[in-house]
C-alpha angles and dihedrals in degrees: 000000000000116000137189113288094020113144112230142178116228123217086251088065094249122131119233142174121222109237098175137012107220095179122355111251092004118058139008142174110234138186101226119203102215122214088241089064097255126117122231126192108214143159111247134181129230090254090061090065120093100178147341122236115235116213122224129186121231120188117238115239113249117242115246 
């Protein structure tokens, strides 16, 4: 399930962040980080999505 604020990779290779779920598993509004450096807000469909990034936490080493 894709939720608001999930970071995704589109089939075009671009990275995007979901800003609104219009219909779960069907349509979304995404902030797409274009290769040119600009950001585009577009409606995308579930079939446009290649993958979802999974976050992991890594502790920061303490200074000695």
